[in-house]
C-alpha positions as CSV (number, residue, x, y, z in Angstrom):
1,X,-57.0,60.8,-27.6
2,X,-56.1,58.6,-24.7
3,X,-58.1,56.5,-22.3
4,X,-58.7,59.4,-19.9
5,X,-60.3,61.3,-22.8
6,X,-62.9,58.6,-23.1
7,X,-63.6,58.8,-19.4
8,X,-63.9,62.6,-19.5
9,X,-66.4,62.4,-22.3
10,X,-68.6,60.4,-19.9
11,X,-68.0,62.9,-17.1
12,X,-69.1,65.8,-19.3
13,X,-72.2,64.1,-20.6
14,X,-73.4,62.1,-17.6
15,X,-72.0,63.7,-14.5
16,X,-74.7,62.4,-12.2
17,X,-75.1,58.9,-13.7
18,X,-73.4,56.0,-11.8
19,X,-70.0,55.2,-13.3
20,X,-69.3,52.4,-10.9
21,X,-71.4,50.1,-8.7
22,X,-70.0,47.5,-6.3
23,X,-72.2,45.8,-3.8
24,X,-74.2,48.5,-2.0
25,X,-71.8,51.3,-3.0
26,X,-71.9,53.5,-6.1
27,X,-69.9,56.4,-7.5
28,X,-71.2,58.8,-10.1
29,X,-69.1,60.1,-13.0
30,X,-68.6,63.3,-11.1
31,X,-67.5,61.5,-7.9
32,X,-65.2,59.1,-9.8
33,X,-63.7,62.1,-11.7
34,X,-62.8,63.8,-8.3
35,X,-61.2,60.6,-7.1
36,X,-59.2,60.1,-10.2
37,X,-57.9,63.7,-9.9
38,X,-56.8,63.2,-6.3
39,X,-54.9,60.0,-7.2
40,X,-53.3,61.6,-10.2
41,X,-52.2,64.6,-8.1
42,X,-50.8,62.3,-5.5
43,X,-48.8,60.4,-8.1
44,X,-47.2,63.6,-9.4
45,X,-46.5,64.8,-5.8
46,X,-44.7,61.5,-5.1
47,X,-41.9,62.5,-7.5
48,X,-43.1,60.6,-10.6
49,X,-43.0,62.2,-14.0
50,X,-45.0,61.9,-17.2
51,X,-44.0,58.7,-19.0
52,X,-43.1,56.8,-15.8
53,X,-44.5,53.2,-15.5
54,X,-47.2,52.6,-12.9
55,X,-48.5,49.1,-12.4
56,X,-51.8,47.9,-10.8
57,X,-51.7,44.4,-9.4
58,X,-55.1,44.0,-7.7
59,X,-58.6,42.5,-8.2
60,X,-61.5,44.4,-9.8
61,X,-62.9,47.2,-7.6
62,X,-63.2,50.9,-7.3
63,X,-59.6,51.5,-6.4
64,X,-58.3,49.5,-9.4
65,X,-60.7,51.3,-11.7
66,X,-59.9,54.8,-10.4
67,X,-56.2,54.2,-10.5
68,X,-56.4,53.0,-14.1
69,X,-57.7,56.4,-15.2
70,X,-55.6,58.4,-12.7
71,X,-52.4,57.0,-14.3
72,X,-53.4,58.3,-17.7
73,X,-54.5,61.7,-16.3
74,X,-51.1,62.1,-14.6
75,X,-49.5,61.4,-18.0
76,X,-48.0,58.1,-16.9
77,X,-48.0,54.6,-18.4
78,X,-50.6,52.1,-17.2
79,X,-49.1,48.6,-16.6
80,X,-51.9,46.2,-15.7
81,X,-50.8,42.9,-14.0
82,X,-53.4,40.2,-13.6
83,X,-54.3,39.8,-10.0
84,X,-54.5,36.0,-10.4
85,X,-50.8,35.8,-11.2
86,X,-48.6,34.5,-8.4
87,X,-46.3,36.9,-6.5
88,X,-43.3,35.4,-8.2
89,X,-44.8,35.9,-11.7
90,X,-45.8,39.4,-10.8
91,X,-42.3,40.3,-9.6
92,X,-40.8,38.9,-12.8
93,X,-43.1,41.1,-14.9
94,X,-42.6,44.2,-12.7
95,X,-38.8,43.7,-12.9
96,X,-38.8,43.1,-16.7
97,X,-40.9,46.3,-17.3
98,X,-38.9,48.4,-14.9
99,X,-41.9,49.6,-12.9
100,X,-41.6,52.9,-11.0
101,X,-44.7,52.7,-8.9
102,X,-47.1,49.9,-7.8
103,X,-50.7,49.8,-6.6
104,X,-51.7,46.4,-5.3
105,X,-54.6,44.7,-3.5
106,X,-54.4,43.5,0.1
107,X,-54.0,39.9,-0.8
108,X,-51.5,40.6,-3.5
109,X,-49.4,42.7,-1.0
110,X,-48.9,39.6,1.1
111,X,-47.3,37.8,-1.8
112,X,-44.9,40.6,-2.6
113,X,-43.0,40.9,0.6
114,X,-39.5,42.2,-0.1
115,X,-40.5,43.5,-3.5
116,X,-38.9,46.9,-2.8
117,X,-35.5,45.2,-2.5
118,X,-36.0,43.0,-5.6
119,X,-37.2,45.8,-7.9
120,X,-34.5,48.4,-8.3
121,X,-36.6,50.7,-10.4
122,X,-39.5,50.8,-7.9
123,X,-39.9,54.1,-6.1
124,X,-43.1,53.5,-4.1
125,X,-46.0,51.1,-3.6
126,X,-49.4,51.6,-2.2
127,X,-51.8,48.9,-1.2
128,X,-55.6,49.2,-1.3
129,X,-56.2,48.3,2.3
130,X,-56.7,50.5,5.4
131,X,-54.0,51.9,7.7
132,X,-50.4,52.8,7.1
133,X,-49.2,52.3,3.5
134,X,-52.9,52.2,2.3
135,X,-54.4,54.3,-0.4
136,X,-56.8,56.2,1.9
137,X,-53.9,57.2,4.2
138,X,-51.9,58.2,1.2
139,X,-54.7,60.4,-0.2
140,X,-55.5,62.0,3.1
141,X,-52.5,64.3,2.9
142,X,-53.0,68.0,1.9
143,X,-52.0,68.6,-1.7
144,X,-52.2,71.7,-3.9
145,X,-54.0,71.5,-7.3
146,X,-52.0,70.3,-10.2
147,X,-51.9,71.0,-13.9
148,X,-51.7,67.6,-15.5
149,X,-49.1,67.1,-18.3
150,X,-50.2,66.9,-21.9
151,X,-49.7,63.6,-23.8
152,X,-49.4,63.0,-27.5
153,X,-50.9,60.3,-29.6
154,X,-47.6,58.6,-30.1
155,X,-46.8,58.5,-26.4
156,X,-47.0,55.1,-24.7
157,X,-50.4,54.6,-23.0
158,X,-50.0,51.2,-21.5
159,X,-47.7,48.2,-21.4
160,X,-49.6,44.9,-21.2
161,X,-47.7,42.0,-19.5
162,X,-47.9,38.7,-21.2
163,X,-46.0,35.4,-20.8
164,X,-46.8,34.4,-24.4
165,X,-46.1,30.8,-25.2
166,X,-42.6,30.7,-23.6
167,X,-43.4,31.5,-20.0
168,X,-41.0,34.4,-20.0
169,X,-42.7,37.8,-19.3
170,X,-43.0,40.2,-22.3
171,X,-44.2,43.8,-22.3
172,X,-46.6,44.8,-25.1
173,X,-46.1,48.5,-25.7
174,X,-49.3,50.3,-26.9
175,X,-49.4,54.0,-27.8
176,X,-52.3,56.4,-27.0
177,X,-53.1,56.1,-30.7
178,X,-53.3,52.3,-30.5
179,X,-55.5,52.3,-27.4
180,X,-57.9,55.0,-28.9
181,X,-58.2,52.9,-32.1
182,X,-59.1,49.8,-30.1
183,X,-61.7,51.7,-28.0
184,X,-63.2,53.4,-31.0
185,X,-63.5,50.0,-32.8
186,X,-65.5,48.7,-29.8
187,X,-67.8,51.7,-29.9
188,X,-68.4,51.3,-33.6
189,X,-69.3,47.6,-33.4
190,X,-71.2,47.7,-30.1
191,X,-74.2,49.5,-31.6
192,X,-75.0,51.3,-28.3
193,X,-78.5,52.8,-28.3
194,X,-78.8,53.6,-24.5
195,X,-76.3,54.1,-21.7
196,X,-74.9,50.7,-21.1
197,X,-74.7,48.8,-17.8
198,X,-71.6,46.7,-18.0
199,X,-71.0,43.6,-15.8
200,X,-67.2,43.4,-15.3
201,X,-66.4,39.7,-15.1
202,X,-62.9,39.3,-16.5
203,X,-60.0,41.2,-14.9
204,X,-59.7,44.9,-15.6
205,X,-56.0,44.1,-16.4
206,X,-57.2,42.3,-19.6
207,X,-59.9,43.0,-22.2
208,X,-62.5,44.0,-19.6
209,X,-60.5,47.2,-18.8
210,X,-60.5,48.3,-22.4
211,X,-64.2,47.3,-22.9
212,X,-65.2,49.4,-19.9
213,X,-63.3,52.4,-21.1
214,X,-64.9,52.2,-24.6
215,X,-68.4,52.5,-23.0
216,X,-67.5,55.6,-20.9
217,X,-68.5,58.2,-23.5
218,X,-72.0,56.6,-23.7
219,X,-72.4,56.8,-19.9
220,X,-71.4,53.2,-19.3
221,X,-71.9,52.0,-15.7
222,X,-69.4,49.3,-14.6
223,X,-70.8,46.8,-12.1
224,X,-68.3,44.7,-10.1
225,X,-69.2,41.5,-8.3
226,X,-67.1,39.7,-5.8
227,X,-67.8,36.2,-7.2
228,X,-67.7,35.4,-10.9
229,X,-69.2,31.9,-10.9
230,X,-72.0,31.2,-13.4
231,X,-74.8,31.5,-10.8
232,X,-73.5,34.9,-9.5
233,X,-73.2,36.2,-13.0
234,X,-76.7,35.2,-14.0
235,X,-78.1,36.7,-10.7
236,X,-76.2,40.0,-11.4
237,X,-77.5,40.2,-14.9
238,X,-81.1,40.0,-13.6
239,X,-80.7,42.1,-10.4
240,X,-78.5,44.9,-11.8
241,X,-80.2,45.3,-15.2
242,X,-77.0,44.4,-17.0
243,X,-77.1,45.3,-20.7
244,X,-73.6,44.1,-21.8
245,X,-70.7,42.0,-20.7
246,X,-67.6,40.4,-22.0
247,X,-67.1,36.7,-21.3
248,X,-64.7,33.8,-22.2
249,X,-66.5,30.9,-23.9
250,X,-65.9,28.7,-20.8
251,X,-68.2,30.8,-18.6
252,X,-70.9,30.8,-21.3
253,X,-70.7,27.0,-21.5
254,X,-71.1,26.7,-17.7
255,X,-74.0,29.1,-17.7
256,X,-76.0,27.4,-20.4
257,X,-75.4,24.0,-18.7
258,X,-76.4,25.3,-15.3
259,X,-79.6,23.7,-14.0
260,X,-81.0,27.0,-12.8
261,X,-80.2,29.0,-16.0
262,X,-83.9,29.0,-17.1
263,X,-85.1,30.6,-13.9
264,X,-83.4,34.0,-14.5
265,X,-84.6,37.0,-16.5
266,X,-82.1,38.1,-19.1
267,X,-84.4,40.6,-20.9
268,X,-82.1,43.6,-20.0
269,X,-79.3,42.2,-22.1
270,X,-78.4,44.0,-25.4
271,X,-75.0,42.4,-26.0
272,X,-72.7,39.6,-24.8
273,X,-69.3,39.8,-26.4
274,X,-67.2,36.6,-26.2
275,X,-63.6,36.2,-27.0
276,X,-60.2,34.8,-25.8
277,X,-61.0,31.5,-27.5
278,X,-63.3,30.1,-30.3
279,X,-66.8,29.0,-29.3
280,X,-68.5,25.8,-30.4
281,X,-71.2,26.4,-33.0
282,X,-73.5,24.0,-31.2
283,X,-73.0,25.9,-27.9
284,X,-73.8,29.2,-29.7
285,X,-77.2,27.8,-30.7
286,X,-77.8,26.8,-27.0
287,X,-76.7,30.3,-25.8
288,X,-79.1,32.0,-28.3
289,X,-82.0,30.0,-27.0
290,X,-81.1,31.1,-23.4
291,X,-80.1,34.7,-23.9
292,X,-81.7,35.6,-27.3
293,X,-79.8,36.8,-30.3
294,X,-77.4,38.9,-28.1
295,X,-74.0,37.3,-28.8
296,X,-71.1,38.8,-30.7
297,X,-67.5,37.7,-31.1
298,X,-64.3,39.7,-31.1
299,X,-60.9,38.3,-32.1
300,X,-57.8,40.1,-31.1
301,X,-54.6,39.9,-29.1
302,X,-52.9,42.5,-26.9
303,X,-50.4,43.1,-29.7
304,X,-53.4,44.3,-31.8
305,X,-56.2,44.8,-29.2
306,X,-59.9,44.5,-29.5
307,X,-60.3,45.0,-33.2
308,X,-58.9,42.3,-35.6
309,X,-62.3,40.8,-36.5
310,X,-65.9,41.0,-35.4
311,X,-68.9,38.6,-35.8
312,X,-72.0,40.8,-35.0
313,X,-75.2,39.8,-33.4
314,X,-76.8,40.0,-36.8
315,X,-74.2,37.7,-38.3
316,X,-75.0,35.2,-35.5
317,X,-78.8,35.5,-36.1
318,X,-78.4,35.0,-39.9
319,X,-76.2,32.0,-39.4
320,X,-78.5,30.4,-36.8
321,X,-81.6,30.9,-38.9
322,X,-80.2,30.1,-42.3
323,X,-78.8,26.5,-42.7
324,X,-76.8,27.7,-45.7
325,X,-74.9,30.2,-43.5
326,X,-74.5,28.0,-40.4
327,X,-70.8,27.5,-41.2
328,X,-70.2,31.2,-40.4
329,X,-70.6,30.4,-36.7
330,X,-67.2,28.7,-36.9
331,X,-65.7,32.0,-38.0
332,X,-64.4,35.0,-36.0
333,X,-66.3,37.3,-38.3
334,X,-65.0,39.8,-40.8
335,X,-62.0,42.1,-40.4
336,X,-62.4,44.9,-37.9
337,X,-63.6,48.4,-38.9
338,X,-60.2,50.0,-38.2
339,X,-57.8,47.3,-39.5
340,X,-56.9,45.4,-42.6
341,X,-56.6,41.6,-42.2
342,X,-55.1,39.1,-44.7
343,X,-53.8,35.6,-44.8
344,X,-50.0,35.3,-45.5
345,X,-48.1,32.3,-46.8
346,X,-44.7,31.2,-45.6
347,X,-43.2,33.1,-48.6
348,X,-44.7,36.4,-47.4
349,X,-47.3,36.6,-50.2
350,X,-51.0,37.3,-49.5
351,X,-53.1,34.2,-50.1
352,X,-56.5,33.8,-51.8
353,X,-59.9,32.7,-50.4
354,X,-59.9,29.4,-48.5
355,X,-56.1,29.1,-48.5
356,X,-54.6,28.6,-45.1
357,X,-51.8,30.7,-43.7
358,X,-50.9,33.0,-40.9
359,X,-53.4,35.7,-40.0
360,X,-51.8,39.2,-40.4
361,X,-53.1,42.6,-39.7
362,X,-52.1,46.3,-40.0
363,X,-53.6,49.5,-38.7
364,X,-53.3,51.9,-35.8
365,X,-54.3,49.2,-33.2
366,X,-51.0,47.4,-33.7
367,X,-48.5,47.6,-30.9
368,X,-45.3,49.7,-31.0
369,X,-43.4,46.6,-30.1
370,X,-42.2,44.5,-27.1
371,X,-40.6,46.4,-24.3
372,X,-36.9,46.7,-25.0
373,X,-36.9,43.6,-27.2
374,X,-36.1,44.6,-30.8
375,X,-35.6,41.0,-31.9
376,X,-39.0,39.8,-30.6
377,X,-40.6,42.9,-32.2
378,X,-39.0,42.3,-35.5
379,X,-40.2,38.6,-35.5
380,X,-43.8,39.9,-35.5
381,X,-43.4,42.1,-38.6
382,X,-43.2,41.3,-42.3
383,X,-43.8,43.4,-45.3
384,X,-45.7,46.0,-43.3
385,X,-47.9,43.5,-41.6
386,X,-48.2,42.3,-37.9
387,X,-47.9,38.5,-37.7
388,X,-50.4,37.2,-35.2
389,X,-49.0,33.7,-34.9
390,X,-52.5,32.4,-35.6
391,X,-53.3,30.1,-38.6
392,X,-56.5,30.6,-40.5
393,X,-58.2,31.4,-43.8
394,X,-60.8,33.8,-45.3
395,X,-63.8,32.5,-47.3
396,X,-65.1,34.2,-50.4
397,X,-67.3,36.5,-48.3
398,X,-64.4,37.7,-46.1
399,X,-65.3,35.7,-43.0
400,X,-62.1,34.7,-41.1
401,X,-61.7,31.2,-39.7
402,X,-59.1,30.7,-37.1
403,X,-57.7,27.2,-37.4
404,X,-55.1,27.3,-34.6
405,X,-51.9,28.8,-33.2
406,X,-49.0,27.9,-35.4
407,X,-47.2,26.3,-32.4
408,X,-50.1,24.1,-31.5
409,X,-50.3,22.4,-34.8
410,X,-50.1,18.6,-34.6
411,X,-48.2,16.7,-37.3
412,X,-49.4,13.1,-37.5
413,X,-48.1,10.8,-40.2
414,X,-46.9,13.8,-42.2
415,X,-50.3,15.5,-42.1
416,X,-51.0,18.9,-40.4
417,X,-53.9,18.7,-37.9
418,X,-55.2,21.9,-36.3
419,X,-56.6,21.3,-32.8
420,X,-59.2,24.0,-32.9
421,X,-60.9,22.3,-35.9
422,X,-61.2,19.0,-33.9
423,X,-62.3,20.9,-30.7
424,X,-65.2,22.4,-32.6
425,X,-66.5,19.0,-33.4
426,X,-65.8,17.5,-30.0
427,X,-67.7,20.3,-28.3
428,X,-70.8,19.4,-30.2
429,X,-71.0,16.1,-28.3
430,X,-73.8,16.3,-25.7
431,X,-71.6,15.0,-22.8
432,X,-68.7,17.5,-23.3
433,X,-68.5,20.8,-21.4
434,X,-65.0,21.7,-22.6
435,X,-62.3,20.0,-24.6
436,X,-58.6,20.5,-25.5
437,X,-57.0,18.6,-28.3
438,X,-53.3,18.0,-28.0
439,X,-50.6,15.9,-29.8
440,X,-48.9,13.1,-27.8
441,X,-46.0,10.9,-28.8
442,X,-46.8,7.9,-31.1
443,X,-44.2,5.5,-32.4
444,X,-45.9,5.0,-35.7
445,X,-47.3,8.4,-36.5
446,X,-44.9,10.7,-34.7
447,X,-47.8,12.4,-32.9
448,X,-51.3,11.1,-32.1
449,X,-54.4,13.2,-31.4
450,X,-55.6,13.1,-27.8
451,X,-58.7,14.7,-26.4
452,X,-58.7,16.0,-22.9
453,X,-62.3,16.6,-21.9
454,X,-64.4,18.1,-19.0
455,X,-67.8,16.5,-18.8
456,X,-71.2,18.0,-18.0
457,X,-72.5,17.1,-14.6
458,X,-74.4,13.9,-14.2
459,X,-73.8,12.5,-17.8
460,X,-72.7,9.1,-18.8
461,X,-69.6,9.0,-21.0
462,X,-68.2,6.3,-23.3
463,X,-64.8,7.1,-24.8
464,X,-65.2,4.8,-27.8
465,X,-68.5,6.2,-28.8
466,X,-67.1,9.8,-28.4
467,X,-64.2,8.9,-30.7
468,X,-66.6,7.4,-33.2
469,X,-68.7,10.6,-33.0
470,X,-65.6,12.7,-33.9
471,X,-64.4,10.3,-36.6
472,X,-67.7,10.4,-38.4
473,X,-67.5,14.2,-38.5
474,X,-63.8,15.0,-39.1
475,X,-62.4,11.7,-40.4
476,X,-60.2,9.1,-38.9
477,X,-57.0,11.1,-39.4
478,X,-58.1,14.1,-37.3
479,X,-60.3,12.2,-34.8
480,X,-58.8,11.6,-31.3
481,X,-57.1,8.3,-30.9
482,X,-57.4,8.5,-27.1
483,X,-59.4,10.4,-24.5
484,X,-58.6,11.6,-21.0
485,X,-61.3,12.8,-18.7
486,X,-60.2,15.8,-16.6
487,X,-62.3,17.2,-13.7
488,X,-60.7,20.7,-13.9
489,X,-58.3,21.5,-16.8
490,X,-55.5,23.9,-16.0
491,X,-56.2,27.5,-17.1
492,X,-54.4,30.7,-17.4
493,X,-55.3,33.8,-15.4
494,X,-57.8,34.8,-18.2
495,X,-59.5,31.4,-18.5
496,X,-57.7,29.9,-21.4
497,X,-56.9,26.2,-21.2
498,X,-53.1,25.7,-20.7
499,X,-52.6,23.1,-23.5
500,X,-48.9,23.3,-23.0
501,X,-49.3,22.1,-19.4
502,X,-51.5,19.3,-20.5
503,X,-49.2,18.3,-23.3
504,X,-45.8,18.6,-21.6
505,X,-46.3,15.6,-19.3
506,X,-46.5,13.3,-22.3
507,X,-43.3,14.6,-23.9
508,X,-41.2,14.7,-20.7
509,X,-37.7,13.3,-21.1
510,X,-37.8,13.2,-25.0
511,X,-35.3,15.1,-27.1
512,X,-38.0,16.4,-29.4
513,X,-41.5,17.7,-28.5
514,X,-43.0,17.1,-32.0
């Protein structure tokens, strides 16, 4: 199967149900299917072949969504580029991945002037605006019906663009088999009992695009909104009858802290999946009070998408209601239904319960490799396992605890300190909205722990009492030695705090960064 098969299952079972809603417009599965067919036909008529790479660099909306499936129907490779990326970053990714065709939003088109000259592999580009060069003008031409090319499970389905930790673009190559495994994992764990109504908050270029596809066979309706601030999200949940959505923890924190949160009706919700970063255990309890026991967590990376671990709504409920299990809220759940997950030591051996090492996975969800980069691909593989680059451990019950990224570890006085561990504690402080723990230079200890915090609105904050709060809970070695209050921490296009940006200013001009 490929992504288009999941869509076509929805078309066959729910032809007259809304597949997409955006503002006052809606498209049924039947209407979306016709639009997807027209776009796929136009791609093939433009001289492209099966296996060619087609990128989408545009915000969420009907054209972005339809093109996502049309690329697969035409037998081509979907290359999603986050619309929040700068034009320069987008061009770097498009060049690295040798893109053959490009769909882009109106605003993104303005930042890509001269792209045709700078991208030698590019054969055409269509923007989502009106007029010449726009998609409606392109689709208005008469075209004969097409037979779409067959695709095999091993064929490349998508290439995800990621800058990783180095800033240089990488292409994560995923086969139809990998994508299907990821989507099937989402269907298994989502426990769908009725056709879902999915509020698409995160960019379709990231996890939201796969999550929406996984819901298609169950008649999933995707709802797009123009603003994704907390108030707009809460209003959409109530007004659109939203049953499920995928959110980064940051947005959940902002929602539960919003002064109007208690005024909305969230009774339509069945499931809120959070991911992209760990979530504070104390904030999970607040979220459960606001939304009910509707939260679940997924841990993954595009190299092994959507299915490394899962902490179900039942797991959350049990941990919140049973003091003896509350520690499980710090976990990412148990290994996913379609993968094996273990903890590997530096010697390549699998470690036992509660022993820390690198999280490794194997299964069909794992990527084929990085685009035309055998060395980088080889660096992620050992003894048949995919190396995630994340540090963690499994307890005796199989729950996986992510301690940190290997490269974010702080070494202070010869001791390893994992920022995520300290952040969990810091986030329990009543004044803190979000927190990033970084290592800064220290003449005595080599590195010292610094907390960069965002505060809740209207609170009083005392740095010394905050440090004492952390010290009491994690000990003096791990507790922050200094605190910086930040109004708006730098974040990536998918909402992750850019710790490297926060950290680099303190290490500037030094020969070593540890």
